[in-house]
C-alpha positions in Angstrom: 14.3 13.5 2.0 14.8 10.8 -0.1 17.6 8.1 -0.4 18.6 6.3 -3.8 19.0 2.7 -3.6 19.8 -0.2 -6.1 17.2 -3.0 -6.4 17.4 -6.0 -9.0 13.8 -6.9 -10.0 12.8 -9.7 -12.5 12.4 -8.6 -16.3 8.5 -9.0 -16.0 8.1 -6.7 -13.1 10.3 -4.1 -14.8 8.4 -4.5 -17.9 5.1 -3.9 -16.0 6.6 -0.8 -14.2 7.7 0.4 -17.9 4.1 -0.1 -18.9 2.5 1.8 -16.1 5.0 4.8 -17.1 4.0 4.5 -20.5 0.3 4.7 -19.8 0.7 7.7 -17.7 -0.4 5.5 -14.7 2.8 6.5 -13.0 5.4 9.2 -13.3 8.5 6.9 -13.0 9.6 3.8 -12.1 10.7 5.0 -8.7 7.0 6.2 -8.2 5.9 2.6 -8.9 8.2 1.2 -6.2 7.4 3.9 -3.7 3.9 3.3 -4.0 4.2 -0.7 -3.8 6.3 0.1 -0.5 3.5 2.3 1.0 1.0 -0.3 0.1 3.0 -3.1 1.8 3.7 -0.6 4.9 -0.1 -0.1 5.3 -0.6 -4.1 4.7 2.0 -4.7 7.6 0.1 -2.1 9.7 -3.4 -3.6 9.2 -1.8 -7.1 9.9 -0.5 -6.2 13.2 -3.6 -4.3 14.0 -5.7 -7.3 13.3 -3.3 -9.7 15.5 -4.1 -7.0 18.3 -8.0 -7.4 17.8 -7.8 -11.1 17.7 -5.9 -11.3 20.9 -7.8 -8.4 22.8 -11.2 -8.2 21.0 -12.5 -5.4 19.3 -14.0 -2.7 21.5 -17.5 -1.9 20.5 -16.8 2.0 20.7 -15.0 1.8 17.4 -17.7 -0.1 15.6 -18.8 3.2 13.8 -15.4 4.2 13.1 -15.0 0.8 11.4 -17.9 1.1 9.4 -16.8 4.8 8.3 -13.4 3.8 7.2 -14.6 0.6 5.2 -16.4 2.8 3.3 -13.7 5.2 2.7 -12.1 5.1 -0.8 -8.3 5.4 -0.9 -7.7 7.0 -4.2 -4.0 6.4 -4.0 -4.6 2.4 -4.4 -6.1 2.9 -7.8 
């Protein structure tokens, strides 16, 4: 399900989005905005996780997982 919204953006951001679409790096302006929002959501989650780790410390049993995740390519970020 999706919801249509109206957003005002500076001209330079719209021009950037249009270049991405023109260069076939995005299928539409909406896809650029959705991708940016997904990145922001992941950033917020990572910031929250970092705050939790800072408060409680990092459990040593997650060291292997952290190493693996650190080397995992996130193709949707390219």
